[in-house]
DORO-21879 format. One line per 4 residues: their letters; for each residue x, y, z of N, C-alpha, C. Coordinates in pm, whole numbers, plus 50000, padded with zeros to 5 digits. Each point is the difference from the previous one (the first is absolute). Example, Ala and Ser with C-alpha at 12.3 -4.5 7.8 and 13.67 -1.06 7.14 Angstrom:
as) 51319,49431,50780,49911,50119,50000,50090,50120,50000 | 49965,50105,49928,50082,50119,50006,49923,50109,50073;
***
This chain:
mrae) 24841,64892,08141,50031,50107,49907,50150,50013,49983 | 50043,50029,49878,50142,50012,49971,50031,50139,49946 | 50115,50053,50042,50038,50134,49956,50010,50009,49849 | 50046,49893,49933,50018,50005,49855,49867,50006,49925;
dvvy) 49889,49975,50070,49869,50007,49936,49936,50138,50011 | 50065,50092,50070,49948,50137,50012,50060,50084,49888 | 49914,50053,49914,50047,50071,49881,49948,50144,49999 | 50084,50091,49953,49958,50138,49985,49912,50015,49877;
qpek) 49906,50093,50007,49909,50027,49890,50037,50133,49933 | 49975,50013,49869,50026,50129,49934,49907,50107,50055 | 50043,50123,49994,49925,50110,50061,49857,50008,49952 | 49974,49970,49873,49864,50010,49947,49904,49901,50064;
ywdr) 50051,49901,50074,49915,49900,50066,49983,50024,50150 | 50069,50098,50057,49995,50019,50144,49859,50026,50050 | 49928,50083,49928,49864,50035,50042,49911,49876,49998 | 50016,49913,49901,49922,49877,49993,50033,49908,50117;
lfap) 50126,50003,50041,50046,49910,50104,49944,50037,50137 | 49967,50128,50021,49953,50043,50133,49852,49974,50021 | 49925,49967,49894,49855,49981,50012,49969,49895,50108 | 49887,50019,50074,49915,50119,50007,50070,50114,50073;
ggha) 49930,50113,50019,50066,50122,50043,50051,50003,50142 | 49929,49939,50096,50039,50007,50140,50031,49862,50055 | 50104,49988,50083,50046,49869,50047,50045,50005,50146 | 49990,49885,50067,50080,49975,50119,50143,49978,49953;
smit) 50096,50047,50077,50139,49989,49955,50094,49991,50118 | 50124,49962,49969,50111,50017,50092,50099,50093,49932 | 50039,50105,50071,50090,50100,49944,50136,49989,50069 | 50103,49988,49919,50135,49989,50053,50076,50130,49979;
tvdk) 50078,50036,50102,50085,50119,49995,50133,49964,50068 | 50095,50089,49989,50124,49987,50077,50031,50135,50062 | 50072,49998,50113,50043,50126,50060,50133,50041,49939 | 50057,50110,50049,50123,50053,49941,50118,49905,50017;
dgri) 49987,49905,50095,50106,49902,50023,49974,49869,49926 | 49892,49996,49920,49971,49882,49920,49922,49891,50071 | 49951,50028,50122,49922,49899,50072,49860,49991,49941 | 49954,49877,49978,49872,49976,49934,49884,50013,50098;
naas) 49894,50064,49953,49874,50004,50074,49889,49958,49904 | 49905,49924,50051,49881,49964,49923,49878,50031,50084 | 49894,50047,49937,49876,50034,50070,49882,49963,49912 | 49889,49963,50065,49879,49961,49928,49904,50117,49990;
yatt) 49932,50011,49885,49908,50110,49976,49869,49949,49942 | 49890,50055,50052,49868,49955,49958,49964,50048,49861 | 50043,50122,49966,49958,50058,49873,50117,50069,49932 | 50047,49939,49892,50102,50059,49915,49936,50023,49864;
vriv) 50008,50122,49950,49916,50039,49886,50084,50051,49884 | 49968,49952,49879,50057,50059,49879,49920,50127,49971 | 50068,50115,49994,49927,50126,49984,50027,50067,49866 | 50102,49957,49928,50026,50052,49866,50030,49879,49911;
hnpv) 49942,49998,49880,50017,49886,49911,50129,50007,49918 | 50035,50120,49951,50114,50010,49909,50066,50137,50015 | 50119,50007,50062,50075,49890,50059,49935,49951,50129 | 50022,49875,50034,49930,49940,50114,50053,50059,50131;
hiaf) 49907,50051,50081,50031,50050,50134,49914,49925,50102 | 50058,49972,50116,49932,49925,50106,50004,50082,50128 | 49889,49995,50076,49991,50078,50124,49956,49912,50116 | 50041,50040,50120,49954,49936,50123,50019,50099,50113;
ttal) 49938,49973,50114,50023,50081,50119,50063,49915,50108 | 50079,50064,50084,50069,49929,50106,50009,50088,50124 | 50028,49939,50114,50011,50075,50125,50112,50103,49991 | 49971,50120,50042,50095,50110,49989,50130,49970,50075;
agqt) 49987,49930,50114,50117,49972,50083,50054,49859,49978 | 49952,49929,49899,50041,49863,49978,50131,49986,49926 | 50052,49876,49995,50128,49974,49936,49993,50017,49849 | 49887,49966,49939,49987,50017,49855,50015,50146,49962;
asni) 49929,50087,50071,50008,50143,49971,50141,50052,50022 | 50063,49956,50107,50136,50044,50030,50097,49956,49890 | 49988,49875,49958,50090,49950,49896,49980,50072,49867 | 49875,50027,49968,49970,50069,49875,50056,50142,50001;
retg) 49993,50065,50115,50058,50134,50010,50152,49994,49980 | 50062,49891,50046,50146,49988,49991,50048,49959,49860 | 49923,49912,49933,50050,49942,49875,49918,50034,49877 | 49871,50034,50016,49916,50034,49886,49963,49881,49913;
qfvv) 50005,49879,50056,49970,49880,49922,49913,49903,50079 | 49923,49918,49926,49924,49892,50062,49960,49899,49893 | 49962,49881,50045,49950,49896,49909,49865,49954,50049 | 49902,49998,49910,49867,49948,50028,49997,49854,49957;
nlpa) 49972,49911,50095,49995,49856,49975,49857,49953,50020 | 49941,49940,49895,49859,49959,50006,49988,49850,50019 | 49936,49957,50110,49982,49856,50025,49878,49946,49926 | 49987,49869,50000,49882,49933,49942,49901,49966,50111;
ferd) 49879,49968,49960,49895,49960,50094,50020,49853,50038 | 50106,49978,50079,50035,49866,50046,50037,50008,50148 | 49956,49900,50077,50012,50006,50146,50145,50018,50047 | 50093,49926,49941,50138,50002,50049,50060,50140,49990;
ilek) 49988,50065,49885,50059,50132,49985,49925,50105,50080 | 49868,49986,50014,49924,50098,50078,50031,49989,50148 | 50032,49881,50048,50045,49987,50138,50130,50076,50020 | 50086,49997,49899,50126,50073,50009,49977,50152,49991;
vriv) 49899,50040,49921,49962,50141,49995,49964,50049,50140 | 49927,49919,50074,49961,50040,50135,50120,50007,50094 | 50096,49909,49983,50121,50005,50082,50078,50128,49972 | 50017,50031,49873,50072,50122,49961,49933,50124,50057;
glpf) 49868,49994,50020,49927,50115,50053,50011,50019,50150 | 50068,49910,50069,50015,50013,50145,50097,50112,50035 | 49985,50060,50119,50084,50116,50039,50138,49959,50049 | 50085,49952,49913,50136,49965,50037,50081,50126,50030;
akgv) 50105,49984,50080,50086,50112,50035,50078,50049,49880 | 50040,50125,50004,50081,50059,49893,50127,49918,49981 | 50035,49973,49875,50120,49925,49971,49978,49851,49980 | 49881,49951,50038,49967,49859,49981,49962,49977,49854;
nele) 50051,49893,49941,49968,49965,49863,49873,49915,49999 | 49888,50060,49963,49872,49929,50002,49995,49883,49902 | 50076,50008,49893,50002,49889,49905,50054,49874,50067 | 50103,50015,50079,50054,49885,50072,49901,49946,50102;
kagl) 49932,50088,50071,49901,49957,50098,49887,49921,49936 | 49962,50037,49877,49887,49936,49933,50043,49883,49912 | 50130,49974,49989,50048,49893,49914,49985,50030,49853 | 50014,50128,49964,49991,50043,49861,50140,50020,49941;
talp) 50010,49994,49868,50128,50005,49932,50022,50135,49933 | 50109,50067,50035,50035,50127,49936,50060,49971,49863 | 49941,50059,49897,50047,49986,49862,50059,50134,49957 | 50128,50007,49966,50059,50130,49964,49922,50070,49889;
stfv) 49985,50130,50014,49937,50081,49897,50106,50045,49900 | 49955,50051,49888,50091,50048,49895,50010,50152,49997 | 49889,50069,50028,49994,50144,49981,50005,50079,50130 | 49980,49934,50114,50003,50066,50130,50075,49911,50099;
tppr) 50031,50055,50116,50074,49923,50102,49911,49904,50079 | 49878,50038,50042,49916,49905,50075,49975,49874,49918 | 49995,49884,50067,49979,49875,49927,49854,49976,49966 | 49978,49912,49904,49868,49944,49975,49978,49882,50094;
ilec) 49878,49950,50005,49968,49881,50079,49968,49887,49903 | 50084,49898,50000,49988,49893,49902,49862,49934,50003 | 49944,49981,50118,49874,49927,50013,49880,50080,49950 | 50015,50128,49975,49892,50081,49943,50000,49984,49848;
trhf) 49882,50009,49941,49988,49973,49857,50046,50116,49913 | 49990,50124,50052,50033,50117,49921,50076,50101,50085 | 50089,50074,49934,50086,50096,50071,50013,50127,49917 | 49994,50116,50070,50010,50130,49933,50106,50083,50072;
ecev) 50111,50022,49934,50111,50076,50057,49978,50148,49974 | 49994,50080,50106,49955,50140,49988,50100,50099,50058 | 50001,50120,49940,50067,50114,50059,49892,50100,50042 | 50021,50065,50112,49901,50092,50054,49989,50125,49913;
vwtk) 49876,50038,49967,49973,50123,49926,49966,50112,50098 | 49910,49971,50093,49969,50095,50105,49935,49931,50119 | 50005,50068,50115,49931,49953,50120,49919,50115,50057 | 49897,49966,50074,49914,50100,50064,49965,49952,50140;
dwln) 50035,50079,50100,49969,49966,50139,49871,50066,50044 | 49916,49927,50071,49883,50059,50064,49957,49909,50113 | 49943,50061,50107,49966,49926,50122,50121,49916,50041 | 49982,49869,50016,50113,49914,50037,50042,49908,49886;
rtmv) 49965,50039,49876,50029,49917,49883,50082,50080,49898 | 50067,49927,49914,50064,50063,49886,49961,49922,49875 | 49966,50071,49894,49969,49936,49873,50124,50002,49913 | 50028,49887,49938,50118,49985,49916,49956,49967,49858;
vgnv) 50054,50071,49904,49976,49971,49859,50134,49967,49935 | 50005,49886,49932,50123,49958,49936,49983,49973,49852 | 50103,50030,49924,50005,49969,49857,50066,49864,49982 | 49937,49912,49924,50053,49865,49980,50118,50004,49903;
lgas) 50114,49945,50045,50120,49992,49917,50015,49864,49934 | 49941,49897,50062,50008,49865,49947,49894,49914,50064 | 49943,49908,49923,49895,49910,50051,50034,49858,49959 | 49986,49906,50093,50032,49861,49971,49888,49909,50049;
vhrd) 49998,49877,49945,49891,49907,50027,50052,49858,49976 | 49940,49902,50065,50033,49861,49970,49953,49970,49858 | 50087,49942,49921,49982,49994,49855,49873,49931,49956 | 49946,49906,50077,49881,49927,49956,49870,50065,50045;
lvda) 50007,50123,50054,49882,50067,50051,49949,50112,49910 | 50066,50020,49886,49955,50098,49902,50002,49935,49861 | 49919,50055,49909,50000,49947,49864,50103,50075,49915 | 50003,49969,49873,50102,50057,49911,49988,50150,49982;
kgyi) 49881,50058,50030,49978,50143,49987,50006,50073,50134 | 50045,49930,50104,50017,50064,50129,49877,50008,50086 | 49888,49939,49958,49880,49998,50082,50009,49890,50104 | 49953,50027,50121,50011,49901,50106,49903,49884,49974;
vwnk) 50041,49881,50043,49914,49882,49994,49928,49993,50135 | 49874,50038,50001,49928,50028,50123,49997,49883,50097 | 49971,49880,49951,49984,49887,50091,50133,49947,50051 | 50111,50054,49947,50132,49964,50051,50058,50107,50091;
ikpv) 49980,50125,49961,50060,50110,50077,49920,50032,50126 | 49869,49975,49999,49913,50008,50118,50013,50131,50077 | 49957,50112,49944,50008,50129,50070,49928,49994,50135 | 50050,50076,50096,49943,49995,50135,49988,50140,50059;
afcg) 49892,50019,50075,49977,50125,50072,49981,49968,50147 | 50037,50093,50087,49976,49987,50143,49867,50065,50032 | 49919,49935,50080,49864,50050,50025,49997,50122,50092 | 50110,50034,50065,50004,50119,50085,50017,49966,50146;
apyv) 50046,50098,50078,50031,49978,50141,49887,49938,50081 | 49872,50039,49979,49893,49939,50080,49987,49849,49981 | 50052,49948,49886,49991,49856,49972,50119,49922,50057 | 50102,50071,50045,50117,49945,50071,50086,49909,49911;
nmfa) 49944,49888,49956,50082,49898,49932,49936,49949,49871 | 49914,50079,49938,49924,49952,49885,50049,50065,49870 | 50027,49915,49901,50040,50044,49868,49895,49956,49898 | 49995,50069,49887,49904,49967,49896,50073,49981,49868;
gsye) 49956,49901,49923,50061,49977,49870,49895,49961,49898 | 50022,50036,49877,49909,49963,49892,50081,49986,49873 | 49977,49892,49926,50082,49972,49884,49921,50006,49870 | 49871,50028,50006,49920,50006,49879,50001,50141,49942;
tmev) 49990,50009,49868,49987,50129,49935,49869,50005,49923 | 49950,50120,49979,49871,50018,49932,50007,50123,49913 | 49961,49988,49873,49987,50117,49913,49863,50061,50023 | 49997,50128,50031,49876,50068,50041,49962,50105,49896;
glpy) 49874,49998,49956,49951,50097,49903,49981,50138,50060 | 49973,50098,49915,49979,50138,50043,49868,50050,49942 | 49889,49985,50075,49868,50039,49947,49977,50151,50004 | 50080,50071,49923,49992,50146,49996,50049,50044,49864;
egpe) 49935,50096,49938,50031,50035,49862,50039,50147,49983 | 50033,50069,50107,50036,50140,49992,50135,50022,49937 | 50034,50125,49968,50127,50033,49936,50121,49965,50086 | 49978,49987,50131,50111,49965,50088,50059,49863,49966;
vvaa) 49915,49909,49948,50048,49867,49962,50102,50010,49888 | 49971,50084,49901,50092,50019,49888,50133,50055,50049 | 49991,50099,50089,50122,50061,50053,50083,49898,50079 | 49931,49917,50078,50071,49898,50078,50065,49897,49910;
dksv) 49929,49957,49896,50056,49902,49905,50123,50057,49931 | 49992,50127,49964,50113,50065,49934,50121,50003,50091 | 49976,50028,50128,50110,50005,50097,50065,49863,50015 | 49919,49895,50007,50054,49865,50014,50080,49960,49878;
rsyf) 49946,50030,49880,50071,49966,49877,50135,50073,49994 | 50000,50125,50041,50122,50079,49998,50104,49940,50094 | 49953,49953,50116,50093,49940,50098,50068,49877,49940 | 49922,49911,49938,50057,49876,49948,50083,50024,49873;
edm) 49969,50105,49926,50080,50030,49882,50141,50044,50039 | 50012,50052,50122,50131,50044,50049,50082,49885,50059 | 49939,49883,50017,50069,49889,50066,50086,49922,49900;
***
């Protein structure tokens, strides 16, 4: 992968670029001194379509939460369903000491961001540079919601209208802690009918048309 092949997308395509809604990811942050931290997350979710907002939860006492409290910024980096990058996702998820650069430990490349201080990860197919909108602490977790300021992708992984090329971008999900080391990926798409004729269908269609008319 080459840095010159990573291109930013116009804002109207950001929502298309994040499909599907939930992903395994690596999230990069920096502390107040500019030291890079990267952490792996099982579920990173797009929760607002326009403007695009992304949410995840993290350990309340972890470095990601601490960095976000200090700087208010993070980058969501989405890997592909490929063994080499997923092995690095697992390395980044190890409990390294505070101040250790996980990208270096995993052999990943920091790619400077344009809209925030934390770097992107070159080896990931998609990147979303975010500013924090709000956080919520409960139990031993904190939920973070960020507004996307810029989104980038390797140029050959999207079409001219900003839709992802599924068999190239290879979205991936983590199967969850009980599975330890198992990821799931699927590259096929299917158009699904709606066998229901109530008035709610008309209302839903109107809402969708209104959304795309604004794009």
